[in-house]
C-alpha positions as CSV (number, residue, x, y, z in Angstrom):
1,X,-45.7,32.0,7.2
2,X,-44.2,28.6,6.8
3,X,-46.2,25.7,5.3
4,X,-46.3,22.4,7.1
5,X,-47.7,19.2,5.7
6,X,-51.0,17.8,6.9
7,X,-51.5,14.1,6.3
8,X,-53.3,13.3,3.1
9,X,-54.4,10.1,1.3
10,X,-53.9,11.5,-2.1
11,X,-52.4,8.7,-4.2
12,X,-51.1,8.3,-7.7
13,X,-53.5,5.8,-9.3
14,X,-52.7,2.9,-11.5
15,X,-54.8,4.6,-14.3
16,X,-52.3,7.4,-14.4
17,X,-49.4,5.0,-14.9
18,X,-51.3,3.1,-17.5
19,X,-51.9,6.3,-19.5
20,X,-48.3,7.1,-19.2
21,X,-47.3,3.7,-20.6
22,X,-49.7,4.1,-23.5
23,X,-48.2,7.4,-24.4
24,X,-44.7,5.9,-24.1
25,X,-43.8,8.3,-21.3
26,X,-41.2,7.3,-18.7
27,X,-43.3,6.2,-15.6
28,X,-41.0,8.3,-13.4
29,X,-42.2,11.4,-15.2
30,X,-45.8,10.4,-14.5
31,X,-44.8,10.1,-10.8
32,X,-43.3,13.6,-10.9
33,X,-46.3,15.1,-12.6
34,X,-48.7,13.6,-10.1
35,X,-46.4,14.7,-7.3
36,X,-46.7,18.2,-8.7
37,X,-50.5,18.1,-8.5
38,X,-50.3,16.8,-4.9
39,X,-47.9,19.5,-4.0
40,X,-50.0,22.2,-5.6
41,X,-53.1,21.0,-3.7
42,X,-51.2,20.7,-0.4
43,X,-49.8,24.3,-0.7
44,X,-53.3,25.6,-1.7
45,X,-55.0,23.9,1.2
46,X,-52.3,25.2,3.7
47,X,-52.8,28.8,2.6
48,X,-56.6,28.8,2.2
49,X,-58.1,31.4,4.5
50,X,-54.7,32.9,5.5
51,X,-54.6,36.6,6.2
52,X,-51.1,36.7,4.7
53,X,-51.4,38.0,1.1
54,X,-48.7,35.7,-0.3
55,X,-48.7,34.5,-3.9
56,X,-47.4,30.9,-3.9
57,X,-45.4,29.4,-6.8
58,X,-44.4,25.7,-6.8
59,X,-41.8,24.0,-8.9
60,X,-40.9,20.3,-8.9
61,X,-37.5,19.0,-10.0
62,X,-36.8,15.7,-11.7
63,X,-35.9,12.3,-10.3
64,X,-32.4,11.1,-10.7
65,X,-32.1,9.9,-14.3
66,X,-30.1,6.9,-13.1
67,X,-33.0,5.5,-11.2
68,X,-34.8,2.4,-12.5
69,X,-38.0,2.0,-10.6
70,X,-39.8,-1.2,-10.4
71,X,-43.5,-1.1,-11.6
72,X,-45.9,0.1,-8.9
73,X,-49.7,0.1,-8.9
74,X,-49.9,2.8,-6.2
75,X,-47.4,5.5,-5.3
76,X,-47.9,7.8,-2.3
77,X,-46.4,11.2,-1.9
78,X,-45.1,12.2,1.5
79,X,-43.0,14.7,3.4
80,X,-39.9,13.4,5.2
81,X,-40.0,14.1,9.0
82,X,-38.9,17.7,9.8
83,X,-39.3,18.9,6.2
84,X,-41.3,22.1,5.5
85,X,-42.7,23.3,2.3
86,X,-40.8,26.6,2.2
87,X,-38.0,27.6,-0.1
88,X,-35.9,24.7,-1.4
89,X,-37.2,21.5,0.0
90,X,-38.1,17.9,-1.1
91,X,-41.0,15.5,-1.1
92,X,-40.9,11.7,-1.1
93,X,-42.6,9.2,-3.3
94,X,-43.0,5.6,-2.0
95,X,-44.4,2.6,-3.6
96,X,-47.2,1.1,-1.4
97,X,-48.6,-1.5,-3.9
98,X,-45.9,-3.3,-5.9
99,X,-43.8,-6.4,-6.0
100,X,-40.8,-4.2,-4.9
101,X,-41.3,-1.5,-2.3
102,X,-39.2,1.6,-3.0
103,X,-38.9,5.2,-1.8
104,X,-37.4,8.2,-3.7
105,X,-37.2,11.9,-3.3
106,X,-38.0,14.8,-5.6
107,X,-36.4,18.3,-5.2
108,X,-39.1,21.0,-4.9
109,X,-39.1,24.8,-4.5
110,X,-41.9,26.7,-2.9
111,X,-41.8,30.5,-3.4
112,X,-44.0,32.9,-1.5
113,X,-44.3,36.3,-3.1
114,X,-45.6,39.2,-1.1
115,X,-45.1,42.9,-0.1
116,X,-41.9,43.6,1.9
117,X,-39.4,46.4,2.5
118,X,-36.1,46.5,0.5
119,X,-33.1,48.7,1.0
120,X,-33.0,51.8,-1.2
121,X,-29.2,52.2,-0.9
122,X,-26.2,50.6,0.9
123,X,-26.6,50.7,4.7
124,X,-23.6,50.4,7.0
125,X,-23.6,48.0,9.9
126,X,-24.5,49.9,13.1
127,X,-26.6,52.6,11.4
128,X,-29.9,53.5,13.0
129,X,-32.6,52.8,10.5
130,X,-35.2,55.4,9.3
131,X,-38.3,55.1,7.1
132,X,-36.4,56.5,4.1
133,X,-33.8,53.7,4.2
134,X,-36.2,51.3,2.4
135,X,-39.0,51.1,-0.1
136,X,-41.8,48.6,-0.6
137,X,-41.5,45.8,-3.2
138,X,-42.8,42.3,-3.9
139,X,-40.2,39.7,-2.9
140,X,-40.0,36.0,-2.3
141,X,-40.4,35.6,1.4
142,X,-39.2,32.0,1.2
143,X,-35.9,32.9,-0.4
144,X,-34.2,32.9,3.0
145,X,-35.0,31.3,6.3
146,X,-35.0,34.5,8.3
147,X,-38.5,36.0,8.6
148,X,-39.4,39.1,6.5
149,X,-40.1,42.2,8.5
150,X,-43.1,43.4,6.5
151,X,-44.2,46.0,9.2
152,X,-42.0,49.1,9.1
153,X,-42.8,49.8,12.8
154,X,-40.7,46.7,13.7
155,X,-37.4,47.9,12.0
156,X,-37.6,51.7,12.0
157,X,-35.4,52.9,14.9
158,X,-33.5,49.6,15.0
159,X,-29.9,49.2,14.1
160,X,-28.4,47.4,11.0
161,X,-26.8,44.2,12.3
162,X,-24.6,44.0,9.2
163,X,-23.9,45.9,6.0
164,X,-26.9,46.0,3.6
165,X,-26.9,46.0,-0.2
166,X,-29.4,48.0,-2.3
167,X,-32.5,45.9,-3.0
168,X,-31.9,43.6,-0.1
169,X,-35.1,42.5,1.7
170,X,-35.3,43.5,5.3
171,X,-35.3,40.4,7.5
172,X,-35.2,39.7,11.2
173,X,-31.5,38.6,11.1
174,X,-30.5,42.0,9.6
175,X,-31.6,44.2,12.5
176,X,-30.9,44.5,16.2
177,X,-32.0,46.9,18.9
178,X,-30.2,50.3,18.6
179,X,-27.9,51.5,21.3
180,X,-29.0,55.0,22.2
181,X,-26.3,55.9,24.8
182,X,-23.0,54.5,26.0
183,X,-21.7,53.7,29.5
184,X,-20.6,57.0,31.1
185,X,-23.2,59.1,29.5
186,X,-25.2,61.6,31.6
187,X,-28.8,60.7,31.5
188,X,-32.2,61.6,33.0
189,X,-33.6,59.1,35.6
190,X,-37.3,58.9,36.0
191,X,-38.4,57.3,39.2
192,X,-42.0,56.1,39.3
193,X,-44.2,54.6,41.9
194,X,-47.8,54.5,43.1
195,X,-49.0,58.1,42.8
196,X,-45.6,59.8,42.3
197,X,-43.0,60.5,39.6
198,X,-39.5,62.1,40.3
199,X,-36.9,63.1,37.8
200,X,-33.2,63.4,38.5
201,X,-29.8,63.1,36.8
202,X,-27.6,60.1,36.7
203,X,-24.7,58.4,34.9
204,X,-25.1,55.4,32.8
205,X,-23.1,52.4,34.0
206,X,-24.0,50.3,30.9
207,X,-24.9,51.0,27.3
208,X,-28.6,51.8,26.8
209,X,-30.9,49.9,24.4
210,X,-34.5,51.1,24.1
211,X,-36.8,48.7,26.0
212,X,-33.9,46.9,27.6
213,X,-32.5,47.2,31.2
214,X,-29.6,49.5,32.0
215,X,-27.7,50.3,35.2
216,X,-27.3,53.9,36.4
217,X,-25.4,55.6,39.2
218,X,-27.5,58.1,41.0
219,X,-26.2,61.4,42.4
220,X,-25.9,59.8,45.9
221,X,-23.7,57.1,44.5
222,X,-26.3,54.4,44.6
223,X,-26.4,52.1,41.5
224,X,-29.8,51.0,40.3
225,X,-31.3,49.2,37.3
226,X,-34.1,50.6,35.1
227,X,-35.6,50.4,31.6
228,X,-34.3,52.6,28.8
229,X,-37.2,54.8,27.4
230,X,-35.4,56.9,24.9
231,X,-32.0,58.4,24.0
232,X,-31.5,60.0,27.4
233,X,-34.1,58.6,29.8
234,X,-34.1,55.6,32.1
235,X,-37.2,54.7,34.1
236,X,-36.9,53.2,37.6
237,X,-39.9,51.5,39.1
238,X,-40.0,52.0,42.8
């Protein structure tokens, strides 16, 4: 799940800034505090009613201390084009009612904690993954851009695309379809058509990946293409 901004008219009011001045607080801090509330509300609204059981945490950084912002009666938070509220990001603040119009940016971090699978032990690149290779834990889904594979059915039987470290969250970029036989292997060819099914032997002409096409040479020398079903079977649709 990635949170995208929906337009809002939530504004920082002049009363907030007046209170800040009375308390001798830097107005830029009042801007940041109000931006935090806007961000909390935006994230809460975006996740309301979601079936994804993620626990959101939002943190807002500070404005550049070298900034000297002109007084502004109304400041509007906004998201820069193409920005998403996921992981490390930023939001903008712009003055829409002041003698001098200005626009600044605040660094923000949006964390999304939820159940996922993490590696129990080191896994070598190319290893075929089994259910015992990982355990469930709560992790920050937004820590990396690659989607979390929270459903074990998606990654069990797949191949590690690179070396894994213990405790590493299983993400889409870490797995790839497993190669179940190599070119030259003797395989079983299952020819299917309307009302019939015939099995014969053949030789793989290409490596086989479950669910992907592979070329096979039949006993009569004919080369055909089919779909890999398992570690030794290719199905031909006639």
